[in-house]
C-alpha positions in Angstrom: 80.1 105.5 102.6 80.6 106.4 98.9 83.4 108.9 98.3 82.3 112.3 97.1 84.5 114.8 95.2 84.6 117.2 92.3 86.4 117.6 89.0 88.8 120.3 87.9 88.3 120.6 84.1 91.0 121.5 81.6 88.9 124.3 80.4 90.4 126.2 83.3 94.1 127.3 83.2 96.5 124.9 84.9 97.7 127.6 87.3 94.2 127.6 88.9 94.6 123.9 89.9 96.3 124.4 93.3 93.6 126.9 94.3 90.9 124.4 93.3 92.5 121.6 95.2 92.8 123.7 98.3 89.1 124.8 97.9 88.0 121.1 97.6 90.0 120.1 100.7 88.7 123.1 102.7 85.1 122.2 101.7 85.6 118.7 103.2 85.5 116.8 99.9 87.1 113.4 99.7 88.6 113.7 96.2 89.5 116.0 93.3 89.9 114.5 89.8 91.6 116.1 86.8 91.4 115.1 83.1 94.1 114.6 80.4 92.4 116.0 77.4 94.4 116.5 74.2 96.1 119.0 73.9 95.7 120.6 77.3 97.1 119.8 80.7 99.2 116.8 81.6 97.2 114.5 83.8 100.3 113.2 85.7 101.7 116.7 86.3 98.3 117.9 87.4 97.9 115.1 90.0 101.3 115.9 91.5 100.5 119.7 91.7 97.2 119.1 93.4 98.7 116.6 95.9 101.5 119.0 96.7 99.0 121.8 97.4 96.9 119.8 99.8 97.4 117.6 102.9 94.7 114.9 102.9 92.8 115.2 99.6 92.8 112.2 97.3 93.5 113.2 93.7 92.6 111.2 90.7 93.1 111.5 86.9 90.4 110.2 84.6 91.5 109.3 82.1 95.1 108.8 80.9 94.9 107.7 77.2 96.7 104.3 76.9 97.8 104.9 73.3 99.8 108.0 74.3 101.6 106.4 77.2 104.1 103.6 77.3 103.0 101.3 80.0 106.5 101.0 81.6 106.8 104.8 81.8 103.3 105.2 83.3 104.1 102.5 85.9 107.3 104.4 86.9 105.3 107.7 87.2 102.5 106.2 89.3 104.9 104.3 91.5 106.9 107.5 92.2 103.7 109.4 93.0 102.5 106.7 95.4 105.8 106.6 97.3 105.7 110.4 97.6 102.0 110.7 98.5 101.0 107.3 99.9 97.4 106.2 99.3 96.3 109.6 97.9 96.6 109.2 94.1 94.0 107.6 92.0 94.3 106.6 88.3 92.0 105.8 85.4 93.1 104.8 81.9 91.2 104.5 78.8 91.1 104.4 75.0 91.3 108.2 74.6 89.3 110.1 72.0 90.1 108.3 68.8 90.3 111.5 66.7 92.8 113.0 69.2 94.9 109.8 69.2 95.0 110.1 65.4 96.2 113.7 65.6 99.0 112.6 67.9 100.0 109.7 65.6 99.0 107.2 68.4 95.7 105.7 67.2 95.6 101.9 67.4 93.6 99.6 65.2 92.1 97.7 68.1 91.6 99.7 71.3 90.1 96.6 73.0 93.3 94.6 72.3 95.4 97.4 73.7 93.3 97.5 76.9 93.5 93.7 77.3 97.3 93.9 77.2 97.9 97.2 78.8 95.9 97.1 82.0 97.2 93.7 83.3 100.7 94.8 82.5 100.3 98.1 84.4 98.8 96.3 87.4 101.6 93.7 87.4 104.4 96.3 87.2 102.8 98.3 90.1 102.8 95.2 92.3 106.6 94.7 91.7 106.4 91.8 89.2 109.1 91.3 86.5 107.2 91.1 83.2 108.0 89.6 79.8 105.2 90.5 77.4 105.1 90.1 73.7 101.7 91.4 72.6 100.2 93.2 69.7 100.8 96.6 71.4 102.6 95.9 74.7 106.1 94.6 74.6 108.2 94.2 77.8 111.5 92.4 78.2 112.4 91.6 81.8 110.9 94.9 83.1 110.6 95.4 86.8 110.3 98.6 88.8 113.2 99.3 91.1 110.9 101.3 93.4 107.5 99.8 93.2 104.7 101.2 95.4 104.6 100.2 99.0 100.8 100.3 98.9 98.4 98.9 96.4 97.5 101.2 93.5 94.2 100.2 92.0 94.1 100.6 88.2 90.7 101.8 87.0 89.6 102.0 83.4 87.0 104.0 81.5 84.3 102.5 79.3 81.3 103.6 77.3 80.3 100.7 75.0 79.2 97.2 76.3 82.3 95.4 75.0 84.7 97.8 76.8 82.6 97.8 79.9 82.7 94.0 80.1 86.5 94.0 79.5 87.0 96.5 82.3 85.2 94.1 84.6 87.7 91.4 83.6 91.0 93.2 83.7 90.8 96.3 85.9 90.2 97.2 89.5 87.3 99.5 88.8 85.2 101.3 86.2 85.1 105.0 85.3 81.9 106.4 83.8 82.2 109.9 82.5 79.5 112.6 82.4 76.1 112.1 80.9 75.3 108.7 82.5 71.8 108.4 84.1 71.4 106.3 87.2 69.8 103.6 85.1 72.7 103.6 82.7 75.1 103.4 85.6 73.2 100.4 87.0 73.3 98.6 83.6 77.0 99.3 83.2 77.9 98.1 86.7 75.9 94.9 86.2 77.6 94.2 82.9 81.1 94.8 84.3 80.4 92.7 87.4 78.9 89.9 85.4 82.0 89.8 83.2 84.2 89.8 86.2 82.4 87.0 87.8 82.4 85.0 84.5 86.2 85.4 84.3 86.6 84.2 87.9 88.1 87.5 89.0 87.9 88.1 92.8 88.6 91.3 94.8 87.0 94.7 95.3 85.7 96.5 92.2 85.3 100.3 92.3 82.8 102.4 90.2 83.6 106.1 89.7 80.9 108.2 88.1 81.2 111.8 86.8 78.0 113.5 87.6 77.2 116.7 85.7 76.1 119.3 88.3 74.8 122.9 88.3 73.7 124.7 91.4 71.2 127.6 92.0 68.2 129.1 90.2 68.2 128.6 86.5 70.3 125.5 86.8 68.2 123.5 84.3 68.5 126.1 81.6 72.3 126.5 82.0 72.8 122.8 82.0 70.7 122.4 78.8 73.3 124.6 77.1 76.1 122.4 78.5 74.3 119.2 77.2 74.2 120.9 73.8 77.9 121.7 74.0 78.6 118.0 74.6 76.0 116.9 71.9 74.2 114.8 74.6 70.7 113.6 73.7 68.1 111.4 75.4 69.1 109.7 78.6 72.5 111.2 78.5 71.0 114.6 79.4 71.2 113.6 83.0 72.5 116.0 85.7 72.2 117.0 89.4 70.5 120.4 89.6 69.5 123.1 92.0 70.2 123.3 95.7 72.8 121.2 97.5 70.0 119.1 99.0 68.5 118.5 95.6 71.9 117.6 94.1 72.4 115.2 97.1 69.3 113.3 96.2 70.7 112.7 92.7 74.0 111.6 94.2 72.1 109.1 96.3 70.4 107.8 93.2 73.7 107.2 91.5 75.1 105.6 94.7 72.1 103.2 94.7 72.9 102.3 91.1 76.4 101.1 92.1 78.7 104.1 92.3 81.4 103.9 94.9 82.8 107.4 94.1 80.7 110.2 92.7 82.5 113.3 91.3 80.5 116.5 90.7 81.3 118.0 87.3 80.6 121.7 86.8 79.7 123.3 83.5 82.7 123.7 81.2 82.6 127.5 81.4 81.9 127.7 85.2 84.3 130.3 86.5 83.8 130.3 90.3 85.7 127.2 91.5 85.5 128.2 95.2 81.7 128.5 95.1 81.3 125.2 93.3 83.6 123.5 95.9 81.7 125.1 98.8 78.3 123.8 97.4 79.9 120.4 96.8 80.9 120.3 100.4 77.3 121.0 101.4 76.2 118.1 99.1 78.6 115.8 100.9 77.1 116.8 104.3 73.6 116.1 103.0 74.6 112.7 101.6 76.4 111.8 104.8 73.3 112.8 106.8 71.0 110.7 104.6 73.2 107.7 104.8 73.7 108.0 108.6 70.1 109.1 109.3 71.3 112.2 111.2 70.1 115.7 110.5 72.2 117.7 108.1 74.2 120.6 109.5 74.8 122.2 106.1 74.1 125.9 105.8 
């Protein structure tokens, strides 16, 4: 069964996050993910706050920009979170928005080179290895975590372009595709990442997390059109799940069939009623589970 969750966007004040996390858990969702957009909420602090406010909900962050975060420090943070909240935290890293990285004085000349060095180093530190790395961007001298995680922490990475997508397949435990990816685009990206993974001789599970832009209710198409314009999305990127929970569930199933292992419903940036969105997302999960199992839905 594909995991289904929702996203808490940084367009909402951080003090609303515990409420959103509890609403997601109450609605029966599997996951809640947060973002680390410059210069808004901290992704790591947000994950901890949401975990502390809930009991079983898995909480992810997608993405943490690699140029902003020293890999040893991030490994320390993730290891601590995993030991405090075993098997509940999820993490995705990525290039970050290049303009924002430039504003923070952290833009790198070769984001691909950074990912090729950074992701394997982060994975190695989280498995308790002692690392000596002398790369273009990552330098580690006999670094080993004193308190590594007791459970595996998959390191996912975000991608848009074909080169990054292939690299994610080679070096990461999974792929994160952010909003505005149609089912066909998801299928193409998953195929590219898996082909690169196979070509590199990499074994093991490979996750695919997809952010699915979602709007419920009458007039959903018109409201989402304004959201697409806000993101400057055109063509196939103007893809969303719209209407009733049952209609949204059908789009979720399309994305699942394209290769998603986790689908996260993403509301409009200016959506104010987090509780209502979570409740509808819970109904979507019920419909998806019913479709997968072949049992009638019990959603209201």
